[in-house]
C-alpha atoms as one frame of an Amber mdcrd trajectory, in Angstrom:
protein
 206.293 329.457 127.545 204.449 332.056 129.841 200.946 331.245 131.475 198.144
 330.690 128.970 194.623 331.792 129.206 191.841 330.245 127.099 188.378 331.652
 126.866 185.683 328.917 127.426 181.864 328.808 126.817 179.608 330.534 129.276
 181.709 333.488 130.251 184.530 331.388 131.796 188.385 331.314 131.376 191.042
 328.533 131.874 194.502 329.662 133.072 197.316 327.196 132.730 200.249 327.979
 134.913 203.827 326.789 134.406 204.765 327.134 137.957 203.136 325.299 140.946
 203.833 327.934 143.597 202.288 330.840 141.366 199.315 328.813 140.912 198.878
 327.922 144.543 199.145 331.628 145.441 196.548 332.755 142.927 194.041 330.097
 143.783 194.498 330.796 147.426 193.712 334.403 147.111 190.955 333.853 144.958
 189.275 331.392 147.464 189.916 333.860 150.138 188.199 336.641 148.227 185.224
 334.690 146.905 182.011 336.690 146.463 183.603 339.927 146.965 183.154 341.249
 143.353 186.759 342.483 143.209 188.240 339.715 141.402 187.376 336.703 139.235
 185.364 333.909 140.864 187.405 330.627 141.040 185.292 327.656 139.716 187.598
 324.733 139.535 191.404 324.381 140.291 193.009 321.139 138.911 196.893 320.977
 139.149 198.486 324.074 137.707 195.120 325.182 136.285 192.307 327.374 137.251
 188.920 327.880 135.755 187.385 331.208 136.747 184.533 333.431 135.507 185.468
 335.932 132.819 185.167 339.613 134.145 183.601 342.469 131.883 185.889 345.274
 130.880 189.005 346.380 128.973 192.506 346.570 130.096 193.077 349.940 132.127
 196.113 350.893 130.025 194.219 350.527 127.043 191.277 352.635 128.452 193.609
 355.400 129.805 195.347 356.045 126.476 192.072 356.657 124.756 190.481 358.565
 127.610 189.639 362.231 128.076 191.159 363.990 130.841 188.021 363.694 133.050
 187.645 360.144 132.151 191.181 359.298 133.080 190.633 361.009 136.329 187.697
 359.006 136.982 189.730 355.765 136.290 192.317 356.676 138.858 189.424 357.281
 141.475 187.910 353.975 140.538 191.418 352.290 140.973 191.772 353.960 144.317
 188.455 352.632 145.350 189.052 349.119 144.118 192.333 349.319 146.429 190.589
 350.449 149.533 187.836 347.906 148.809 190.221 345.111 148.335 192.550 345.789
 151.143 189.399 346.340 153.663 187.772 343.115 152.353 190.858 340.964 152.670
 191.703 342.239 156.150 188.232 341.667 157.299 188.471 338.008 156.102 192.236
 337.248 157.056 193.425 339.896 159.561 196.049 340.820 157.168 196.784 342.910
 154.125 197.595 341.431 150.702 200.454 343.199 148.845 200.252 342.845 145.056
 203.606 342.396 143.536 202.966 342.491 139.780 200.955 345.898 139.692 200.847
 346.753 135.818 197.917 348.314 133.722 197.176 344.976 132.134 196.251 343.376
 135.562 193.059 345.757 135.869 190.188 345.911 133.923 187.895 349.162 133.384
 184.207 348.423 132.938 182.631 351.264 131.431 179.117 350.286 132.220 179.519
 349.981 135.605 182.389 352.554 135.974 184.560 350.049 138.227 187.590 348.355
 138.422 188.537 344.535 138.592 191.712 343.004 139.487 193.084 340.057 137.465
 196.369 338.645 138.292 197.131 337.301 141.773 200.230 335.009 141.133 202.638
 337.265 143.065 201.684 338.729 146.519 202.603 338.600 149.968 201.131 340.073
 153.194 202.431 343.339 154.339 201.528 347.117 154.503 198.811 348.930 152.539
 201.386 351.653 151.646 203.361 348.854 149.700 200.206 348.594 147.218 199.708
 352.195 147.164 203.298 353.184 146.460 203.352 350.441 143.679 200.175 352.000
 142.227 201.494 355.437 142.172 204.607 354.183 140.275 202.434 352.433 137.880
 200.133 355.627 137.283 203.442 357.582 136.513 204.017 355.125 133.492 200.625
 355.386 131.929 200.293 357.052 128.687 197.263 359.327 127.805 196.265 361.604
 125.099 194.983 364.376 127.224 196.613 363.933 130.729 200.409 363.358 131.804
 201.480 360.478 133.927 202.444 363.046 136.452 198.756 364.327 136.861 197.332
 360.822 137.052 199.781 360.106 139.894 198.624 363.293 141.413 195.149 362.338
 141.084 195.629 358.867 142.530 197.638 360.307 145.409 194.766 362.657 146.261
 192.577 359.705 146.434 194.928 357.763 148.895 196.001 360.436 151.087 193.203
 360.358 153.550 194.175 356.887 154.814 198.043 356.980 154.265 201.136 358.642
 155.631 202.723 360.836 152.924 206.212 359.832 154.010 205.745 356.270 153.790
 203.775 356.501 150.610 206.513 358.365 148.750 209.250 355.911 150.166 207.118
 352.908 148.780 206.644 354.763 145.333 210.478 355.409 145.297 211.076 351.600
 145.860 208.620 350.675 143.334 210.385 352.897 140.879 213.852 351.541 141.673
 212.454 347.946 140.790 210.699 349.133 137.690 213.858 350.690 136.403 215.885
 347.509 137.153 213.376 345.387 135.317 213.365 347.877 132.306 217.238 347.730
 132.033 217.283 343.968 132.566 214.399 343.044 130.308 215.968 343.503 126.718
 218.624 340.879 127.365 216.056 338.782 129.219 213.777 338.563 126.076 217.001
 337.086 124.291 217.578 334.345 126.843 216.223 330.944 127.983 216.321 330.195
 131.639 217.748 326.889 132.277 217.359 325.158 135.660 219.984 322.559 136.571
 218.036 319.603 137.906 219.798 316.707 136.668 222.654 316.181 139.349 223.184
 312.793 140.899 222.612 314.167 144.413 225.165 311.524 145.996 225.394 313.504
 149.281 221.476 314.058 149.421 220.630 310.450 148.661 217.486 311.231 146.301
 216.958 313.930 143.610 217.295 317.344 144.985 215.032 318.923 142.576 211.941
 316.958 144.043 212.718 317.531 147.774 210.033 319.437 149.519 210.323 323.066
 149.818 207.566 325.456 150.975 204.440 324.519 149.203 206.295 322.529 146.519
 209.635 321.362 145.978 212.992 322.857 144.907 212.428 322.758 141.081 208.947
 324.479 141.866 210.820 327.278 143.553 213.363 327.577 140.863 210.710 327.910
 138.335 209.118 330.632 140.484 212.427 332.650 140.870 212.996 332.593 137.011
 209.311 333.680 136.140 210.648 336.534 134.084 212.004 334.374 131.443 209.223
 333.403 128.733 211.202 330.397 127.778 212.167 328.212 130.804 213.674 324.842
 130.566 214.579 322.258 133.258 217.859 320.499 132.385 217.640 316.762 133.510
 217.677 313.138 131.857 214.695 311.714 133.893 211.235 311.589 132.649 209.740
 312.642 135.980 210.514 316.315 135.202 208.267 316.425 132.346 205.277 316.730
 134.848 206.284 320.198 135.790 204.755 321.706 132.500 207.959 322.948 130.820
 210.021 321.368 128.024 212.827 319.424 129.466 216.455 319.609 128.047 218.187
 316.135 128.014 221.927 316.328 128.037 223.730 315.324 124.489 226.769 314.386
 126.525 225.880 312.515 129.711 227.958 312.028 132.716 229.896 315.300 132.445
 227.968 317.261 134.930 226.965 320.842 134.455 229.158 321.446 131.434 227.006
 318.958 129.588 223.923 320.934 130.516 225.430 323.994 129.298 226.445 322.594
 126.062 222.941 321.124 125.321 221.320 324.598 126.499 223.514 326.345 124.189
 222.490 323.930 121.441 218.858 323.335 122.046 217.160 326.137 123.997 216.500
 328.312 120.888 217.840 331.600 122.207 221.062 333.415 121.738 221.802 333.301
 125.647 221.129 330.852 128.281 220.802 331.627 132.039 221.863 328.627 134.308
 220.473 328.312 137.946 220.923 325.154 139.982 217.717 323.842 141.473 219.116
 323.667 145.009 219.383 327.477 145.563 215.882 328.203 146.925 217.045 331.498
 148.510 218.195 333.051 145.174 216.020 335.910 144.342 214.424 337.172 141.049
 215.849 340.536 142.018 219.352 339.281 142.070 218.733 337.758 138.276 217.456
 341.231 137.185 220.637 343.029 138.732 222.981 340.340 137.018 221.158 340.949
 133.556 221.202 344.900 134.097 225.072 344.683 134.624 225.794 342.307 131.648
 227.212 343.788 128.559 225.933 341.519 125.588 228.121 343.338 123.149 231.427
 342.659 125.019 230.519 339.739 127.401 230.294 335.943 126.399 229.453 335.326
 129.933 228.338 337.121 133.103 229.010 334.768 136.167 227.664 335.175 139.740
 230.058 335.836 142.407 229.490 335.950 146.290 231.933 336.021 149.231 234.946
 335.899 146.987 234.037 332.871 145.194 232.846 332.472 141.584 229.755 330.224
 140.959 229.870 329.257 137.257 226.691 327.231 137.517 225.072 330.451 138.148
 225.526 332.744 135.250 224.641 334.030 131.613 226.143 332.404 128.712 226.293
 333.323 125.006 226.155 330.859 122.253 229.447 332.475 121.176 230.845 330.189
 123.612 229.630 327.031 122.003 233.071 326.290 120.250 235.018 326.609 123.551
 232.631 324.448 125.368 232.900 321.646 122.609 236.730 321.885 122.500 236.580
 321.470 126.296 234.260 318.537 126.221 236.459 316.825 123.556 239.684 317.462
 125.700 237.994 315.387 128.610 237.873 318.380 131.011 234.546 318.834 132.717
 235.066 321.833 134.937 232.241 324.304 134.151 234.723 327.270 134.774 237.336
 326.373 132.443 235.676 327.405 129.041 235.324 330.791 130.597 239.051 331.531
 129.903 238.320 331.275 126.060 235.830 333.956 126.251 235.104 337.607 127.736
 233.579 337.168 130.949 231.850 339.631 132.993 231.313 339.019 136.702 228.263
 340.150 138.855 229.471 340.384 142.372 227.381 340.257 145.436 229.129 340.844
 148.712 227.146 338.741 151.140 226.776 335.112 149.637 223.859 334.498 152.112
 222.183 330.992 152.007 222.988 329.933 148.469 222.857 326.284 148.253 221.794
 323.110 150.278 223.940 319.854 149.439 222.863 317.331 152.126 219.827 316.153
 153.996 220.820 317.733 157.297 221.490 321.152 155.584 218.317 320.977 153.826
 216.232 319.947 157.148 218.039 322.825 159.145 217.238 325.534 156.566 213.694
 324.223 156.147 213.103 324.280 159.936 214.566 327.913 160.057 212.121 328.823
 157.258 209.135 327.498 159.083 210.079 329.140 162.394 210.638 332.588 160.809
 208.081 335.187 161.004 206.242 335.841 157.937 207.712 339.196 157.176 211.237
 337.406 157.155 210.581 334.855 154.617 211.790 335.234 151.124
């Protein structure tokens, strides 16, 4: 399930989040920008919920599609003015620049009466350079479809509005980077829409001494981070056998065959996740990035492969991978034979491999390792944090 938005009486909205970290990021920014008139006003924020004011207007993409050439240019000028005001006001209040990571036309409203833009979605943001926002918006403008004006012309108008306060070379660099990320997502999303994200949270954690999924990490726990990493999946399911995991707002998969480790979780996911494909990610890999997930999906060949497994540093990680329901008979034969290694069933199918040359900091298996890396994270400069 994606986040849900429910209209309430009195011009209010209730937003329910499936991830704690996205909820915390959004309510933090809304509190920082309270009274600015640039975004909704936060009224209340119980756990993984936010009640906020309903802003007037229509999604920007819809407006541009129906606009005349002059109106579309005016909307780009208003978008640039909103960006300038947002960056200036946030910097005045915090001394930093908030960079919005999910820039899409649906995240902005155009109010024809006031001729102004309002920003809507602040679940994914970080502090950085104003050029990051502007490069992302230039990339967004290129993708807008309008009856009387091209995306190239819209981008030119937006660039003309931006150029007074930005270095052209840096803007072009940021826009090129945003195009790469957009192209990667476009290649990956058709298969992601056929896939359920499954977080392996049910291990016995013998070396850690307590459930790894619930150990503190950043502003939440390991499971919160995994949910945040896999936000691109509209169906997201923790795999665990303890009722405590039901508090996280996602349906929980309980193993049909218990005591056989990740193979049991894979079998249950293929049976019960409700999609043709499942993507597995262990909960104890907090440094695994959404971009890496997208790269794996962009490389997979769903017509040829029955699995696509993550590889790093010369090692295969069968618990990080994409699996087709076509593998179900092989998984069931393996369970019946008493073999529990998750990688053995791959020999029965066609397996692709996504290779990452640098394994980086992939997983944490002991309390000492968890503490060491958490302290490294706390000491790192903000720009270095994932």
